[in-house]
Structures are given as C-alpha cells and as structure tokens.
mmCIF file of the N, C-alpha and C atoms, coordinates in Angstrom:
data_MODEL
# 
_entry.id   MODEL 
# 
loop_
_atom_site.group_PDB 
_atom_site.id 
_atom_site.type_symbol 
_atom_site.label_atom_id 
_atom_site.label_alt_id 
_atom_site.label_comp_id 
_atom_site.label_asym_id 
_atom_site.label_entity_id 
_atom_site.label_seq_id 
_atom_site.pdbx_PDB_ins_code 
_atom_site.Cartn_x 
_atom_site.Cartn_y 
_atom_site.Cartn_z 
_atom_site.occupancy 
_atom_site.B_iso_or_equiv 
_atom_site.pdbx_formal_charge 
_atom_site.auth_seq_id 
_atom_site.auth_comp_id 
_atom_site.auth_asym_id 
_atom_site.auth_atom_id 
_atom_site.pdbx_PDB_model_num 
ATOM 1   N N  . UNK A 1 1  ? -11.698 -6.130  -19.139 1.00 0.00 ? 1  UNK A N  1 
ATOM 2   C CA . UNK A 1 1  ? -11.259 -5.689  -17.838 1.00 0.00 ? 1  UNK A CA 1 
ATOM 3   C C  . UNK A 1 1  ? -9.752  -5.412  -17.932 1.00 0.00 ? 1  UNK A C  1 
ATOM 4   N N  . UNK A 1 2  ? -9.351  -4.255  -17.461 1.00 0.00 ? 2  UNK A N  1 
ATOM 5   C CA . UNK A 1 2  ? -7.959  -3.828  -17.562 1.00 0.00 ? 2  UNK A CA 1 
ATOM 6   C C  . UNK A 1 2  ? -7.281  -3.928  -16.190 1.00 0.00 ? 2  UNK A C  1 
ATOM 7   N N  . UNK A 1 3  ? -6.900  -5.153  -15.815 1.00 0.00 ? 3  UNK A N  1 
ATOM 8   C CA . UNK A 1 3  ? -6.269  -5.372  -14.526 1.00 0.00 ? 3  UNK A CA 1 
ATOM 9   C C  . UNK A 1 3  ? -4.782  -5.043  -14.614 1.00 0.00 ? 3  UNK A C  1 
ATOM 10  N N  . UNK A 1 4  ? -4.226  -4.554  -13.529 1.00 0.00 ? 4  UNK A N  1 
ATOM 11  C CA . UNK A 1 4  ? -2.800  -4.291  -13.450 1.00 0.00 ? 4  UNK A CA 1 
ATOM 12  C C  . UNK A 1 4  ? -2.251  -5.120  -12.293 1.00 0.00 ? 4  UNK A C  1 
ATOM 13  N N  . UNK A 1 5  ? -1.246  -5.925  -12.600 1.00 0.00 ? 5  UNK A N  1 
ATOM 14  C CA . UNK A 1 5  ? -0.653  -6.776  -11.578 1.00 0.00 ? 5  UNK A CA 1 
ATOM 15  C C  . UNK A 1 5  ? 0.491   -6.050  -10.896 1.00 0.00 ? 5  UNK A C  1 
ATOM 16  N N  . UNK A 1 6  ? 0.602   -6.237  -9.609  1.00 0.00 ? 6  UNK A N  1 
ATOM 17  C CA . UNK A 1 6  ? 1.627   -5.597  -8.792  1.00 0.00 ? 6  UNK A CA 1 
ATOM 18  C C  . UNK A 1 6  ? 2.633   -6.672  -8.405  1.00 0.00 ? 6  UNK A C  1 
ATOM 19  N N  . UNK A 1 7  ? 3.921   -6.383  -8.617  1.00 0.00 ? 7  UNK A N  1 
ATOM 20  C CA . UNK A 1 7  ? 4.973   -7.349  -8.325  1.00 0.00 ? 7  UNK A CA 1 
ATOM 21  C C  . UNK A 1 7  ? 5.983   -6.754  -7.356  1.00 0.00 ? 7  UNK A C  1 
ATOM 22  N N  . UNK A 1 8  ? 6.646   -7.645  -6.605  1.00 0.00 ? 8  UNK A N  1 
ATOM 23  C CA . UNK A 1 8  ? 7.703   -7.185  -5.716  1.00 0.00 ? 8  UNK A CA 1 
ATOM 24  C C  . UNK A 1 8  ? 9.006   -7.046  -6.497  1.00 0.00 ? 8  UNK A C  1 
ATOM 25  N N  . UNK A 1 9  ? 10.086  -6.721  -5.813  1.00 0.00 ? 9  UNK A N  1 
ATOM 26  C CA . UNK A 1 9  ? 11.361  -6.470  -6.481  1.00 0.00 ? 9  UNK A CA 1 
ATOM 27  C C  . UNK A 1 9  ? 11.947  -7.723  -7.130  1.00 0.00 ? 9  UNK A C  1 
ATOM 28  N N  . UNK A 1 10 ? 11.418  -8.888  -6.759  1.00 0.00 ? 10 UNK A N  1 
ATOM 29  C CA . UNK A 1 10 ? 11.898  -10.140 -7.353  1.00 0.00 ? 10 UNK A CA 1 
ATOM 30  C C  . UNK A 1 10 ? 11.001  -10.629 -8.481  1.00 0.00 ? 10 UNK A C  1 
ATOM 31  N N  . UNK A 1 11 ? 9.984   -9.850  -8.821  1.00 0.00 ? 11 UNK A N  1 
ATOM 32  C CA . UNK A 1 11 ? 9.085   -10.217 -9.905  1.00 0.00 ? 11 UNK A CA 1 
ATOM 33  C C  . UNK A 1 11 ? 7.907   -11.076 -9.488  1.00 0.00 ? 11 UNK A C  1 
ATOM 34  N N  . UNK A 1 12 ? 7.774   -11.370 -8.201  1.00 0.00 ? 12 UNK A N  1 
ATOM 35  C CA . UNK A 1 12 ? 6.652   -12.176 -7.714  1.00 0.00 ? 12 UNK A CA 1 
ATOM 36  C C  . UNK A 1 12 ? 5.397   -11.308 -7.643  1.00 0.00 ? 12 UNK A C  1 
ATOM 37  N N  . UNK A 1 13 ? 4.312   -11.804 -8.221  1.00 0.00 ? 13 UNK A N  1 
ATOM 38  C CA . UNK A 1 13 ? 3.054   -11.070 -8.180  1.00 0.00 ? 13 UNK A CA 1 
ATOM 39  C C  . UNK A 1 13 ? 2.527   -11.054 -6.751  1.00 0.00 ? 13 UNK A C  1 
ATOM 40  N N  . UNK A 1 14 ? 2.270   -9.846  -6.257  1.00 0.00 ? 14 UNK A N  1 
ATOM 41  C CA . UNK A 1 14 ? 1.824   -9.693  -4.871  1.00 0.00 ? 14 UNK A CA 1 
ATOM 42  C C  . UNK A 1 14 ? 0.430   -9.087  -4.757  1.00 0.00 ? 14 UNK A C  1 
ATOM 43  N N  . UNK A 1 15 ? -0.112  -8.602  -5.854  1.00 0.00 ? 15 UNK A N  1 
ATOM 44  C CA . UNK A 1 15 ? -1.430  -7.988  -5.788  1.00 0.00 ? 15 UNK A CA 1 
ATOM 45  C C  . UNK A 1 15 ? -1.954  -7.664  -7.166  1.00 0.00 ? 15 UNK A C  1 
ATOM 46  N N  . UNK A 1 16 ? -3.133  -7.095  -7.175  1.00 0.00 ? 16 UNK A N  1 
ATOM 47  C CA . UNK A 1 16 ? -3.750  -6.710  -8.439  1.00 0.00 ? 16 UNK A CA 1 
ATOM 48  C C  . UNK A 1 16 ? -4.535  -5.415  -8.223  1.00 0.00 ? 16 UNK A C  1 
ATOM 49  N N  . UNK A 1 17 ? -4.452  -4.541  -9.199  1.00 0.00 ? 17 UNK A N  1 
ATOM 50  C CA . UNK A 1 17 ? -5.210  -3.294  -9.181  1.00 0.00 ? 17 UNK A CA 1 
ATOM 51  C C  . UNK A 1 17 ? -6.383  -3.454  -10.131 1.00 0.00 ? 17 UNK A C  1 
ATOM 52  N N  . UNK A 1 18 ? -7.589  -3.204  -9.623  1.00 0.00 ? 18 UNK A N  1 
ATOM 53  C CA . UNK A 1 18 ? -8.809  -3.299  -10.428 1.00 0.00 ? 18 UNK A CA 1 
ATOM 54  C C  . UNK A 1 18 ? -9.356  -1.881  -10.596 1.00 0.00 ? 18 UNK A C  1 
ATOM 55  N N  . UNK A 1 19 ? -9.453  -1.381  -11.828 1.00 0.00 ? 19 UNK A N  1 
ATOM 56  C CA . UNK A 1 19 ? -10.024 -0.046  -12.028 1.00 0.00 ? 19 UNK A CA 1 
ATOM 57  C C  . UNK A 1 19 ? -11.430 0.030   -11.426 1.00 0.00 ? 19 UNK A C  1 
ATOM 58  N N  . UNK A 1 20 ? -11.788 1.201   -10.935 1.00 0.00 ? 20 UNK A N  1 
ATOM 59  C CA . UNK A 1 20 ? -13.043 1.368   -10.198 1.00 0.00 ? 20 UNK A CA 1 
ATOM 60  C C  . UNK A 1 20 ? -14.265 0.986   -11.029 1.00 0.00 ? 20 UNK A C  1 
ATOM 61  N N  . UNK A 1 21 ? -14.264 1.303   -12.327 1.00 0.00 ? 21 UNK A N  1 
ATOM 62  C CA . UNK A 1 21 ? -15.426 0.952   -13.149 1.00 0.00 ? 21 UNK A CA 1 
ATOM 63  C C  . UNK A 1 21 ? -15.568 -0.570  -13.259 1.00 0.00 ? 21 UNK A C  1 
ATOM 64  N N  . UNK A 1 22 ? -14.452 -1.292  -13.292 1.00 0.00 ? 22 UNK A N  1 
ATOM 65  C CA . UNK A 1 22 ? -14.508 -2.752  -13.324 1.00 0.00 ? 22 UNK A CA 1 
ATOM 66  C C  . UNK A 1 22 ? -14.967 -3.301  -11.971 1.00 0.00 ? 22 UNK A C  1 
ATOM 67  N N  . UNK A 1 23 ? -14.520 -2.672  -10.894 1.00 0.00 ? 23 UNK A N  1 
ATOM 68  C CA . UNK A 1 23 ? -14.946 -3.086  -9.552  1.00 0.00 ? 23 UNK A CA 1 
ATOM 69  C C  . UNK A 1 23 ? -16.453 -2.911  -9.397  1.00 0.00 ? 23 UNK A C  1 
ATOM 70  N N  . UNK A 1 24 ? -16.974 -1.775  -9.875  1.00 0.00 ? 24 UNK A N  1 
ATOM 71  C CA . UNK A 1 24 ? -18.425 -1.532  -9.796  1.00 0.00 ? 24 UNK A CA 1 
ATOM 72  C C  . UNK A 1 24 ? -19.185 -2.607  -10.581 1.00 0.00 ? 24 UNK A C  1 
ATOM 73  N N  . UNK A 1 25 ? -18.683 -2.965  -11.757 1.00 0.00 ? 25 UNK A N  1 
ATOM 74  C CA . UNK A 1 25 ? -19.299 -4.015  -12.582 1.00 0.00 ? 25 UNK A CA 1 
ATOM 75  C C  . UNK A 1 25 ? -19.299 -5.352  -11.840 1.00 0.00 ? 25 UNK A C  1 
ATOM 76  N N  . UNK A 1 26 ? -18.151 -5.707  -11.243 1.00 0.00 ? 26 UNK A N  1 
ATOM 77  C CA . UNK A 1 26 ? -18.054 -6.971  -10.525 1.00 0.00 ? 26 UNK A CA 1 
ATOM 78  C C  . UNK A 1 26 ? -19.015 -7.027  -9.340  1.00 0.00 ? 26 UNK A C  1 
ATOM 79  N N  . UNK A 1 27 ? -19.178 -5.894  -8.638  1.00 0.00 ? 27 UNK A N  1 
ATOM 80  C CA . UNK A 1 27 ? -20.097 -5.863  -7.498  1.00 0.00 ? 27 UNK A CA 1 
ATOM 81  C C  . UNK A 1 27 ? -21.537 -6.079  -7.944  1.00 0.00 ? 27 UNK A C  1 
ATOM 82  N N  . UNK A 1 28 ? -21.881 -5.572  -9.137  1.00 0.00 ? 28 UNK A N  1 
ATOM 83  C CA . UNK A 1 28 ? -23.235 -5.794  -9.648  1.00 0.00 ? 28 UNK A CA 1 
ATOM 84  C C  . UNK A 1 28 ? -23.418 -7.243  -10.091 1.00 0.00 ? 28 UNK A C  1 
ATOM 85  N N  . UNK A 1 29 ? -22.391 -7.795  -10.699 1.00 0.00 ? 29 UNK A N  1 
ATOM 86  C CA . UNK A 1 29 ? -22.470 -9.159  -11.230 1.00 0.00 ? 29 UNK A CA 1 
ATOM 87  C C  . UNK A 1 29 ? -22.484 -10.204 -10.117 1.00 0.00 ? 29 UNK A C  1 
ATOM 88  N N  . UNK A 1 30 ? -21.679 -9.993  -9.080  1.00 0.00 ? 30 UNK A N  1 
ATOM 89  C CA . UNK A 1 30 ? -21.567 -10.957 -7.990  1.00 0.00 ? 30 UNK A CA 1 
ATOM 90  C C  . UNK A 1 30 ? -22.111 -10.330 -6.713  1.00 0.00 ? 30 UNK A C  1 
ATOM 91  N N  . UNK A 1 31 ? -23.389 -10.531 -6.496  1.00 0.00 ? 31 UNK A N  1 
ATOM 92  C CA . UNK A 1 31 ? -24.042 -9.969  -5.312  1.00 0.00 ? 31 UNK A CA 1 
ATOM 93  C C  . UNK A 1 31 ? -23.337 -10.448 -4.047  1.00 0.00 ? 31 UNK A C  1 
ATOM 94  N N  . UNK A 1 32 ? -23.149 -9.556  -3.122  1.00 0.00 ? 32 UNK A N  1 
ATOM 95  C CA . UNK A 1 32 ? -22.480 -9.883  -1.874  1.00 0.00 ? 32 UNK A CA 1 
ATOM 96  C C  . UNK A 1 32 ? -20.994 -9.557  -1.900  1.00 0.00 ? 32 UNK A C  1 
ATOM 97  N N  . UNK A 1 33 ? -20.453 -9.275  -3.072  1.00 0.00 ? 33 UNK A N  1 
ATOM 98  C CA . UNK A 1 33 ? -19.033 -8.947  -3.180  1.00 0.00 ? 33 UNK A CA 1 
ATOM 99  C C  . UNK A 1 33 ? -18.706 -7.671  -2.416  1.00 0.00 ? 33 UNK A C  1 
ATOM 100 N N  . UNK A 1 34 ? -19.660 -6.748  -2.368  1.00 0.00 ? 34 UNK A N  1 
ATOM 101 C CA . UNK A 1 34 ? -19.416 -5.503  -1.647  1.00 0.00 ? 34 UNK A CA 1 
ATOM 102 C C  . UNK A 1 34 ? -19.166 -5.744  -0.163  1.00 0.00 ? 34 UNK A C  1 
ATOM 103 N N  . UNK A 1 35 ? -19.606 -6.918  0.340   1.00 0.00 ? 35 UNK A N  1 
ATOM 104 C CA . UNK A 1 35 ? -19.350 -7.260  1.743   1.00 0.00 ? 35 UNK A CA 1 
ATOM 105 C C  . UNK A 1 35 ? -17.863 -7.484  2.005   1.00 0.00 ? 35 UNK A C  1 
ATOM 106 N N  . UNK A 1 36 ? -17.102 -7.699  0.942   1.00 0.00 ? 36 UNK A N  1 
ATOM 107 C CA . UNK A 1 36 ? -15.661 -7.905  1.075   1.00 0.00 ? 36 UNK A CA 1 
ATOM 108 C C  . UNK A 1 36 ? -14.919 -6.585  1.261   1.00 0.00 ? 36 UNK A C  1 
ATOM 109 N N  . UNK A 1 37 ? -15.574 -5.481  0.919   1.00 0.00 ? 37 UNK A N  1 
ATOM 110 C CA . UNK A 1 37 ? -14.955 -4.173  1.109   1.00 0.00 ? 37 UNK A CA 1 
ATOM 111 C C  . UNK A 1 37 ? -14.911 -3.865  2.599   1.00 0.00 ? 37 UNK A C  1 
ATOM 112 N N  . UNK A 1 38 ? -13.788 -3.352  3.034   1.00 0.00 ? 38 UNK A N  1 
ATOM 113 C CA . UNK A 1 38 ? -13.658 -2.998  4.437   1.00 0.00 ? 38 UNK A CA 1 
ATOM 114 C C  . UNK A 1 38 ? -13.111 -1.585  4.523   1.00 0.00 ? 38 UNK A C  1 
ATOM 115 N N  . UNK A 1 39 ? -13.595 -0.878  5.491   1.00 0.00 ? 39 UNK A N  1 
ATOM 116 C CA . UNK A 1 39 ? -13.015 0.427   5.773   1.00 0.00 ? 39 UNK A CA 1 
ATOM 117 C C  . UNK A 1 39 ? -12.399 0.363   7.160   1.00 0.00 ? 39 UNK A C  1 
ATOM 118 N N  . UNK A 1 40 ? -11.325 1.068   7.317   1.00 0.00 ? 40 UNK A N  1 
ATOM 119 C CA . UNK A 1 40 ? -10.614 1.038   8.585   1.00 0.00 ? 40 UNK A CA 1 
ATOM 120 C C  . UNK A 1 40 ? -10.446 2.455   9.099   1.00 0.00 ? 40 UNK A C  1 
ATOM 121 N N  . UNK A 1 41 ? -10.696 2.612   10.369  1.00 0.00 ? 41 UNK A N  1 
ATOM 122 C CA . UNK A 1 41 ? -10.399 3.876   11.014  1.00 0.00 ? 41 UNK A CA 1 
ATOM 123 C C  . UNK A 1 41 ? -8.960  3.799   11.513  1.00 0.00 ? 41 UNK A C  1 
ATOM 124 N N  . UNK A 1 42 ? -8.201  4.828   11.235  1.00 0.00 ? 42 UNK A N  1 
ATOM 125 C CA . UNK A 1 42 ? -6.817  4.861   11.675  1.00 0.00 ? 42 UNK A CA 1 
ATOM 126 C C  . UNK A 1 42 ? -6.791  5.381   13.109  1.00 0.00 ? 42 UNK A C  1 
ATOM 127 N N  . UNK A 1 43 ? -6.186  4.609   14.020  1.00 0.00 ? 43 UNK A N  1 
ATOM 128 C CA . UNK A 1 43 ? -6.135  5.053   15.414  1.00 0.00 ? 43 UNK A CA 1 
ATOM 129 C C  . UNK A 1 43 ? -5.344  6.364   15.542  1.00 0.00 ? 43 UNK A C  1 
ATOM 130 N N  . UNK A 1 44 ? -5.704  7.154   16.503  1.00 0.00 ? 44 UNK A N  1 
ATOM 131 C CA . UNK A 1 44 ? -5.036  8.443   16.720  1.00 0.00 ? 44 UNK A CA 1 
ATOM 132 C C  . UNK A 1 44 ? -3.543  8.275   16.995  1.00 0.00 ? 44 UNK A C  1 
ATOM 133 N N  . UNK A 1 45 ? -3.160  7.200   17.682  1.00 0.00 ? 45 UNK A N  1 
ATOM 134 C CA . UNK A 1 45 ? -1.742  7.021   17.973  1.00 0.00 ? 45 UNK A CA 1 
ATOM 135 C C  . UNK A 1 45 ? -0.953  6.739   16.698  1.00 0.00 ? 45 UNK A C  1 
ATOM 136 N N  . UNK A 1 46 ? -1.587  6.104   15.682  1.00 0.00 ? 46 UNK A N  1 
ATOM 137 C CA . UNK A 1 46 ? -0.927  5.916   14.382  1.00 0.00 ? 46 UNK A CA 1 
ATOM 138 C C  . UNK A 1 46 ? -0.716  7.272   13.712  1.00 0.00 ? 46 UNK A C  1 
ATOM 139 N N  . UNK A 1 47 ? -1.740  8.092   13.770  1.00 0.00 ? 47 UNK A N  1 
ATOM 140 C CA . UNK A 1 47 ? -1.648  9.427   13.165  1.00 0.00 ? 47 UNK A CA 1 
ATOM 141 C C  . UNK A 1 47 ? -0.549  10.246  13.833  1.00 0.00 ? 47 UNK A C  1 
ATOM 142 N N  . UNK A 1 48 ? -0.418  10.105  15.158  1.00 0.00 ? 48 UNK A N  1 
ATOM 143 C CA . UNK A 1 48 ? 0.613   10.841  15.892  1.00 0.00 ? 48 UNK A CA 1 
ATOM 144 C C  . UNK A 1 48 ? 2.007   10.408  15.444  1.00 0.00 ? 48 UNK A C  1 
ATOM 145 N N  . UNK A 1 49 ? 2.198   9.117   15.232  1.00 0.00 ? 49 UNK A N  1 
ATOM 146 C CA . UNK A 1 49 ? 3.495   8.620   14.771  1.00 0.00 ? 49 UNK A CA 1 
ATOM 147 C C  . UNK A 1 49 ? 3.813   9.182   13.382  1.00 0.00 ? 49 UNK A C  1 
ATOM 148 N N  . UNK A 1 50 ? 2.828   9.185   12.508  1.00 0.00 ? 50 UNK A N  1 
ATOM 149 C CA . UNK A 1 50 ? 3.030   9.738   11.158  1.00 0.00 ? 50 UNK A CA 1 
ATOM 150 C C  . UNK A 1 50 ? 3.389   11.219  11.243  1.00 0.00 ? 50 UNK A C  1 
ATOM 151 N N  . UNK A 1 51 ? 2.682   11.949  12.088  1.00 0.00 ? 51 UNK A N  1 
ATOM 152 C CA . UNK A 1 51 ? 2.988   13.378  12.253  1.00 0.00 ? 51 UNK A CA 1 
ATOM 153 C C  . UNK A 1 51 ? 4.423   13.578  12.746  1.00 0.00 ? 51 UNK A C  1 
ATOM 154 N N  . UNK A 1 52 ? 4.871   12.745  13.683  1.00 0.00 ? 52 UNK A N  1 
ATOM 155 C CA . UNK A 1 52 ? 6.245   12.838  14.184  1.00 0.00 ? 52 UNK A CA 1 
ATOM 156 C C  . UNK A 1 52 ? 7.254   12.544  13.080  1.00 0.00 ? 52 UNK A C  1 
ATOM 157 N N  . UNK A 1 53 ? 6.983   11.515  12.295  1.00 0.00 ? 53 UNK A N  1 
ATOM 158 C CA . UNK A 1 53 ? 7.911   11.145  11.223  1.00 0.00 ? 53 UNK A CA 1 
ATOM 159 C C  . UNK A 1 53 ? 7.951   12.206  10.127  1.00 0.00 ? 53 UNK A C  1 
ATOM 160 N N  . UNK A 1 54 ? 6.815   12.788  9.806   1.00 0.00 ? 54 UNK A N  1 
ATOM 161 C CA . UNK A 1 54 ? 6.797   13.865  8.813   1.00 0.00 ? 54 UNK A CA 1 
ATOM 162 C C  . UNK A 1 54 ? 7.569   15.082  9.312   1.00 0.00 ? 54 UNK A C  1 
ATOM 163 N N  . UNK A 1 55 ? 7.402   15.403  10.586  1.00 0.00 ? 55 UNK A N  1 
ATOM 164 C CA . UNK A 1 55 ? 8.139   16.538  11.160  1.00 0.00 ? 55 UNK A CA 1 
ATOM 165 C C  . UNK A 1 55 ? 9.641   16.266  11.135  1.00 0.00 ? 55 UNK A C  1 
ATOM 166 N N  . UNK A 1 56 ? 10.047  15.028  11.456  1.00 0.00 ? 56 UNK A N  1 
ATOM 167 C CA . UNK A 1 56 ? 11.468  14.673  11.430  1.00 0.00 ? 56 UNK A CA 1 
ATOM 168 C C  . UNK A 1 56 ? 12.009  14.770  10.004  1.00 0.00 ? 56 UNK A C  1 
ATOM 169 N N  . UNK A 1 57 ? 11.230  14.338  9.035   1.00 0.00 ? 57 UNK A N  1 
ATOM 170 C CA . UNK A 1 57 ? 11.659  14.434  7.640   1.00 0.00 ? 57 UNK A CA 1 
ATOM 171 C C  . UNK A 1 57 ? 11.801  15.900  7.216   1.00 0.00 ? 57 UNK A C  1 
ATOM 172 N N  . UNK A 1 58 ? 10.814  16.707  7.554   1.00 0.00 ? 58 UNK A N  1 
ATOM 173 C CA . UNK A 1 58 ? 10.868  18.125  7.168   1.00 0.00 ? 58 UNK A CA 1 
ATOM 174 C C  . UNK A 1 58 ? 12.051  18.829  7.815   1.00 0.00 ? 58 UNK A C  1 
ATOM 175 N N  . UNK A 1 59 ? 12.434  18.410  9.020   1.00 0.00 ? 59 UNK A N  1 
ATOM 176 C CA . UNK A 1 59 ? 13.580  19.014  9.704   1.00 0.00 ? 59 UNK A CA 1 
ATOM 177 C C  . UNK A 1 59 ? 14.900  18.576  9.070   1.00 0.00 ? 59 UNK A C  1 
ATOM 178 N N  . UNK A 1 60 ? 14.945  17.364  8.516   1.00 0.00 ? 60 UNK A N  1 
ATOM 179 C CA . UNK A 1 60 ? 16.171  16.823  7.914   1.00 0.00 ? 60 UNK A CA 1 
ATOM 180 C C  . UNK A 1 60 ? 15.834  16.043  6.642   1.00 0.00 ? 60 UNK A C  1 
ATOM 181 N N  . UNK A 1 61 ? 15.428  16.717  5.576   1.00 0.00 ? 61 UNK A N  1 
ATOM 182 C CA . UNK A 1 61 ? 14.987  16.007  4.368   1.00 0.00 ? 61 UNK A CA 1 
ATOM 183 C C  . UNK A 1 61 ? 16.078  15.200  3.660   1.00 0.00 ? 61 UNK A C  1 
ATOM 184 N N  . UNK A 1 62 ? 17.331  15.458  3.963   1.00 0.00 ? 62 UNK A N  1 
ATOM 185 C CA . UNK A 1 62 ? 18.400  14.682  3.319   1.00 0.00 ? 62 UNK A CA 1 
ATOM 186 C C  . UNK A 1 62 ? 18.794  13.455  4.136   1.00 0.00 ? 62 UNK A C  1 
ATOM 187 N N  . UNK A 1 63 ? 18.221  13.305  5.311   1.00 0.00 ? 63 UNK A N  1 
ATOM 188 C CA . UNK A 1 63 ? 18.553  12.194  6.198   1.00 0.00 ? 63 UNK A CA 1 
ATOM 189 C C  . UNK A 1 63 ? 17.606  11.011  5.961   1.00 0.00 ? 63 UNK A C  1 
ATOM 190 N N  . UNK A 1 64 ? 17.584  10.525  4.720   1.00 0.00 ? 64 UNK A N  1 
ATOM 191 C CA . UNK A 1 64 ? 16.710  9.414   4.347   1.00 0.00 ? 64 UNK A CA 1 
ATOM 192 C C  . UNK A 1 64 ? 17.500  8.421   3.495   1.00 0.00 ? 64 UNK A C  1 
ATOM 193 N N  . UNK A 1 65 ? 16.936  7.211   3.335   1.00 0.00 ? 65 UNK A N  1 
ATOM 194 C CA . UNK A 1 65 ? 17.538  6.251   2.420   1.00 0.00 ? 65 UNK A CA 1 
ATOM 195 C C  . UNK A 1 65 ? 16.481  5.813   1.419   1.00 0.00 ? 65 UNK A C  1 
ATOM 196 N N  . UNK A 1 66 ? 16.929  5.339   0.290   1.00 0.00 ? 66 UNK A N  1 
ATOM 197 C CA . UNK A 1 66 ? 16.056  4.873   -0.779  1.00 0.00 ? 66 UNK A CA 1 
ATOM 198 C C  . UNK A 1 66 ? 15.251  3.655   -0.313  1.00 0.00 ? 66 UNK A C  1 
ATOM 199 N N  . UNK A 1 67 ? 13.977  3.625   -0.634  1.00 0.00 ? 67 UNK A N  1 
ATOM 200 C CA . UNK A 1 67 ? 13.096  2.539   -0.202  1.00 0.00 ? 67 UNK A CA 1 
ATOM 201 C C  . UNK A 1 67 ? 13.590  1.184   -0.680  1.00 0.00 ? 67 UNK A C  1 
ATOM 202 N N  . UNK A 1 68 ? 13.949  1.082   -1.967  1.00 0.00 ? 68 UNK A N  1 
ATOM 203 C CA . UNK A 1 68 ? 14.404  -0.195  -2.507  1.00 0.00 ? 68 UNK A CA 1 
ATOM 204 C C  . UNK A 1 68 ? 15.689  -0.665  -1.829  1.00 0.00 ? 68 UNK A C  1 
ATOM 205 N N  . UNK A 1 69 ? 16.598  0.278   -1.529  1.00 0.00 ? 69 UNK A N  1 
ATOM 206 C CA . UNK A 1 69 ? 17.828  -0.090  -0.824  1.00 0.00 ? 69 UNK A CA 1 
ATOM 207 C C  . UNK A 1 69 ? 17.515  -0.577  0.588   1.00 0.00 ? 69 UNK A C  1 
ATOM 208 N N  . UNK A 1 70 ? 16.575  0.076   1.248   1.00 0.00 ? 70 UNK A N  1 
ATOM 209 C CA . UNK A 1 70 ? 16.180  -0.351  2.592   1.00 0.00 ? 70 UNK A CA 1 
ATOM 210 C C  . UNK A 1 70 ? 15.598  -1.763  2.550   1.00 0.00 ? 70 UNK A C  1 
ATOM 211 N N  . UNK A 1 71 ? 14.757  -2.041  1.563   1.00 0.00 ? 71 UNK A N  1 
ATOM 212 C CA . UNK A 1 71 ? 14.173  -3.386  1.424   1.00 0.00 ? 71 UNK A CA 1 
ATOM 213 C C  . UNK A 1 71 ? 15.268  -4.410  1.163   1.00 0.00 ? 71 UNK A C  1 
ATOM 214 N N  . UNK A 1 72 ? 16.237  -4.067  0.293   1.00 0.00 ? 72 UNK A N  1 
ATOM 215 C CA . UNK A 1 72 ? 17.340  -4.986  0.024   1.00 0.00 ? 72 UNK A CA 1 
ATOM 216 C C  . UNK A 1 72 ? 18.124  -5.279  1.287   1.00 0.00 ? 72 UNK A C  1 
ATOM 217 N N  . UNK A 1 73 ? 18.376  -4.268  2.091   1.00 0.00 ? 73 UNK A N  1 
ATOM 218 C CA . UNK A 1 73 ? 19.108  -4.460  3.352   1.00 0.00 ? 73 UNK A CA 1 
ATOM 219 C C  . UNK A 1 73 ? 18.328  -5.380  4.300   1.00 0.00 ? 73 UNK A C  1 
ATOM 220 N N  . UNK A 1 74 ? 17.033  -5.198  4.362   1.00 0.00 ? 74 UNK A N  1 
ATOM 221 C CA . UNK A 1 74 ? 16.193  -6.045  5.236   1.00 0.00 ? 74 UNK A CA 1 
ATOM 222 C C  . UNK A 1 74 ? 16.236  -7.487  4.757   1.00 0.00 ? 74 UNK A C  1 
ATOM 223 N N  . UNK A 1 75 ? 16.130  -7.694  3.443   1.00 0.00 ? 75 UNK A N  1 
ATOM 224 C CA . UNK A 1 75 ? 16.152  -9.044  2.897   1.00 0.00 ? 75 UNK A CA 1 
ATOM 225 C C  . UNK A 1 75 ? 17.492  -9.727  3.140   1.00 0.00 ? 75 UNK A C  1 
ATOM 226 N N  . UNK A 1 76 ? 18.568  -8.981  3.113   1.00 0.00 ? 76 UNK A N  1 
ATOM 227 C CA . UNK A 1 76 ? 19.908  -9.539  3.369   1.00 0.00 ? 76 UNK A CA 1 
ATOM 228 C C  . UNK A 1 76 ? 20.043  -10.022 4.806   1.00 0.00 ? 76 UNK A C  1 
ATOM 229 N N  . UNK A 1 77 ? 19.341  -9.361  5.727   1.00 0.00 ? 77 UNK A N  1 
ATOM 230 C CA . UNK A 1 77 ? 19.422  -9.705  7.151   1.00 0.00 ? 77 UNK A CA 1 
ATOM 231 C C  . UNK A 1 77 ? 18.679  -10.994 7.473   1.00 0.00 ? 77 UNK A C  1 
ATOM 232 N N  . UNK A 1 78 ? 17.797  -11.431 6.608   1.00 0.00 ? 78 UNK A N  1 
ATOM 233 C CA . UNK A 1 78 ? 16.973  -12.615 6.898   1.00 0.00 ? 78 UNK A CA 1 
ATOM 234 C C  . UNK A 1 78 ? 17.681  -13.888 6.544   1.00 0.00 ? 78 UNK A C  1 
# 
C-alpha cells in the first residue's frame, strides 16, 4: 500500500492520502467500510460566495497574498 502522509507547515501529520486502488481493496477486505464514505452537497449560497471571490480575483489578480504567509500571520495572532 502506497500511502502518502500530509503534514502542516510545522511538520505535524494531519492526514493521509490513500490511492484509489488501495481504497477499493480496503473496502472489499473490511465490509462496511464503504459506509464511512460521505458525499456532501454544496449549498447554493456557498457556490455564490465562491463565484464572488473568483470574480474579485479575476478583476484584481495581483491583489492576493501567499497562502503560507497568510497562515503564518493567522498563527501569530493566536
């Protein structure tokens, strides 16, 4: 199994990526595991917010900050 671990900026493991073929194998091996899968419908108001933010970005593509810098700023505030 070729798992990939996901870490935050401080090196703490926060998740794991399981390749789809391994996930299919696990679902066959452990009956009922597929019940853990969830699908979510995205509310229309969420979609509207995303559309607004994309339009704002397209209107001013240079008016952004780096994601990692934004996270660092948030962590400093805590």
